[in-house]
N, C-alpha and C positions, 0 to 999 in steps of 0.2 A: 648504353652505359650499363655496366654490371652493378649488381646490388652493393658490392663492396665499394665500388667507385662512388656510388650515390651516398653511402654512409660517410665515407671520408670527406667528400665534398660538403656534406652537411656539417661535419665536425669542424672543418676549416671555417665555414660560415659562422658557426656558433662561437668560435674562438676569436673573432675579430676580422671577418671577411674584408671589410672596407680597408682597414689598416694594412692587412696583408697584400691585398691587390694593389693599393697605392704604392707600397714599398716595392713589390715585385715588378709591377708594370713600368716603374720609372727606372729600374735597374738596367744597366747595359749588359749585365751578366744574364746568361740563360738560366731560367728557373722553371723546374717542372715538379709537380707533386704526383707521385705514383701510388697506385694501390698495391696491395701485397702480391698481386700477380704481375706487376710491372706495367700496368696500363696507366696511361696518363689521365689524371683527374683534374689537372690544371696545367696550363702552359702560359708563361708570361709573354708580354709583347715582343721581347727580344727573341724568344724561341719561335714565336709565330712568324716573325720576319725571316728568320733563318730557314725554317722548314716551309715546304709548300703547304697549302691549306689542308690537303688530305693527310699529310704526315703529322701535322700538329693537332689533329682533331682529338678532342677529349674522348677517351675510351680506346685510343689506338695504343698498340704495344710500343713501348719506348726503346727497347733494345735493338730493333732492326736498324735504327739510325746510328748506333755505335759502330765505329770502324771495326771490321772483322778481327784485326790484330788485337783489339782491346776488349772485345765483347765478352770473352770468357772471364777475364779478370773483373770487369765491371759487374757481370751477373753474379760472380762469387761474392764480391763485396756487398752487393745488394742483399743477397741471401744471408750473409753474416749480419748485416744491419738489422734485418728482420728478426734474426735469432736473438741478438743481444741488445738491440735498441740503441747501439752506438753508431752515429754517423761517421762516414769516412770520406776522404777526398780522393 
């Protein structure tokens, strides 16, 4: 796990890890938390069920699982979110 991933994971923990994990792990939606490099620092139960164990591993790059037709758009939106702090769908 990268140092950035460790810091983000620690921040999530400090901000209410138990509440977040309960909410995320009971959701049927897939939820992942990524570091600034696009590496997974958290994957909820729905995402872990969807992906194989090796693909869902913490520290793995998230973008290879995005369909090639969508990957460029998703990576651009991710970069914009990092730049301005505004989440996108």
